[in-house]
N, C-alpha and C positions, 0 to 999 in steps of 0.2 A: 609784464604788461605795461608797467610804468615806463620802462626803457623804450618800448615800441612806440608809445604815445609821444614821448619826448622827441624821438627820432622823426616821427611824422610831422611834428611841429617845426623842428629845427632845419631839416634837410631842404625843404623848399626855400626857406629864407637864405640858407647858405648858397644854394644854386643861383638864386636871384641876384645876390650881391656879387657872386663870382662872375656873372655875365657883365655886370656894370664895371667890375674891376678890369676885365679885358678891354672894354670900351675906353676906360680911363687911360690905360696903358697906350692904346692906339692913338688917342688924342695928344697925350704928352709926347709920344714919339714923333708925330707929325710936326708939332710945335718945335721940338728940339732940332729935327732935321731941316726945318724951314730956315733955320739960321745959317745952315751950310748950303743947302740947295734952295731953289724957289719952291713955293707952296705946292704946286701941282706935281712936281718931281717927288716931293716928300710923300705925298699921298700915294703915288704909284709905288715907291720903294716900300712903304709900310704895307700896302695891299699885297705886294708880291711876298714879303716876309710873312704876312698873315696866312696867305694861301699855302706857302711851303710848310709853315708850322702846323696848319690844319692837316695837311697831307701826312706829315710825320706822326702826328697824334693818332690819325685814323689807322695808320699802318701798325700801330701798337708798339713801336720801338721804344717810346718813352713811357709806356704803361707802368713799368716798375718804378721809375723815377717819380712820376706824378702820384702814384699810390703812396710812396714814402713821404712826399711833401704833404699830401692830404692827411696822412696819419698824424703828422705833427701840427698841421694848421687846424684841423677839425676840432680837437679837444679845446684849443684856445678859443676858437670862434664859438664853440658850444658853451664854454664858460662865460664869455661876454654876453651871449644871448640870454642865458638863464640868470645872469646877474641883474638883468633889467626887471622892472616891476611887471606884473601881469598885464597891465594896461598897454605898456610898450611892446611886450611880447605879442599880444593879440593884434596890435596895430601893424607890426612887422609881418606877422603871419598872413594877415588879411591882404597886405600890399603884395607879398610874394605869391600868394595863391591866385591872385588875379592874372599873373603872368605864367604860372606853372601849370602844366597839364596834371591830370589825376596821377597820384603816386600810390603804389601799393607796396607794403613791406612784408606781406606773407601771402601764400596761396589762398588761405582761408578768407583773408580780407578781399582779395580779388573775386573769389567765388561768391562771397556774400554780396558784393557790389553788383555783380552780374545777375544774381538771383533777384535783387531788388529793382533792377532796371531791365525788365524782360524784353524791352523793345530793341535792345542792342543786338542780342543773338536769338536765334530760334532755339526751341527746346532741345533739338538734336545737336546743335552746335555746342550748347551748354554741356550736354552729356559727354560729348567728345573731349572737351577741355578737362572735365572732371576725370575722365578715363586716362588722359595723358598724364595728369598729375599723379593718379593712382599707380600707373605703370612705372613712373619715374622712381617711386618709393619701394618698388618690389624688385626682387631678382627674377630672372627668367625661370628659374627652377620653381619658384612659388606660383608662377602662372601656368607652367606646363605640367606634364605628367611625369612623376619620378619613375625610375627604373623598377622599383619594387612593385609598382601598380600596373605594369604593362607586360604584355606578352612579347617574347623574343623568339627568333628562329635561329637554329644552328645551320651553318653552311652545308653540313652533311645530311641535314634532315631531308627525308623523302616526303614530298607534298602529296600525300595520299588523300582520297576523298574524306576519310575519317579525320585526318589532321586539318584539312581545309574547313570542315564543318566546325571544328573546335576554334579555329581562327576567326570564323564568322561570328561565333558566340561572344567573342571578346569585345566586339563593336569598335575595334581599332581600325584605322584606315591605312596606317603605315606601321610596318614591322621591321625593327632593326635585325639584321642578320649578323650573328657573331660566330667566332670560332668555338671549338669544343671547350676550351678553357674559360671562355666568356670574359676574356681580357682585351678583346679587340673587336671593334665593329667593322665588318668587311663590306657591308652594303645595306641596302634597304629593299623591301618588297612592299608594293602597294596592293591594296585590296583588289583593285581592278586587274592586277597581274595574276592574282590567284584565280579570279573568275574565268580567265582565259584558258586555264589548264584543263585539258580533256580528262574526264574521270577515268578513262580507260588507259591513260598514258601519264602516270605519276612522274614527276620530275624532281631532281634534287634542287634544293633552295639555291645553291651556288649558280645554277644555270638560269634561274629566273630573276635573281636579284640585280639591282642597279648598283654598280660599284661606286659611282660618283654621287655624292650627297653633301648637303650643306651641314657643317658642324659648327657650333659655337660653344663658348665656355659658359658653364652654369652660373657663374658668379656675376655675369653681366647684368646691368639693370634691364628690366623688361622693356623699357622704352628704347634703349640702344639696340637690344636684340630685335625688336619689332622693325626698327629702321633698317637694320642689316638684312633681315629676311626679305623685306620689300625691295631693297636696292638690288638684291640678287635675283629678283623675279621668282622667288620660291614661295610656297605656301606652308612650309614646315622647316624644322631644323632639328638635328640630333644634338643633344647636349652631352658633350664629352669633357672629362677632366683633362688636366695637362698630361697625365700619364696614359691617356687613351681610354680610361674606364668610362663605361656608360652611366650617365646620371639621369637621363630621361629624354623626353621628346616634347616638342611644342608645335602646335598647329596654329594657323592664323585665327581660327575660331576661338582658341583659348584666350586670346587677348581681349575678346569682346565678352566672353562668357563670364557671368558673375560667379564668384566662388564663396 
């Protein structure tokens, strides 16, 4: 907690002086170049260099270099800042915070801020942000239904009225279809597919199932899995291990439902 508070005090000050450091370099560069070129040419040259540098930084090419530089500079700057007396620290923090936007160093801090400033978001928007954070911390298997708790159908099963009645009792809407050895998912059958079967004409599951289905790894974060399902335009996904073993299933409603 003490480290978090120190970071919250120091980071805005560091960012504030970093901005002025960049401006100082720009001014010094213009003055230096004006000895070789005229003043306006110096400004143009520095502006072009600045824009190119900004483009390189945005592209992420120098991210590794800048992070290594920051790793060495930040502890030194941190030491200088906390070596000052409390009065000086507070003065610097006050000066920096006038220029800096709100900064949050944990999800809890952000949620607490939003809860205390209810005019920023509606209640529903607040709940969705909380849900996104919750999904990020869970695996998709924790959100979905595990294979031990769901009904499966074998590809050779005959969908008789009795079996259809048993499937309805499970309250599942999607049924994975597996081979006899139960080591491979061959397709899926939806509840609406079953309702279309004529009671006088039982069919094998293999003839009713859909061979194409969305599958994802069960160790993915729930948020990543949610994005993947939406991007594919599906409302469910079968959870399969690397070796093809069935781990479970997830529906879009599972992401919203409280567990």
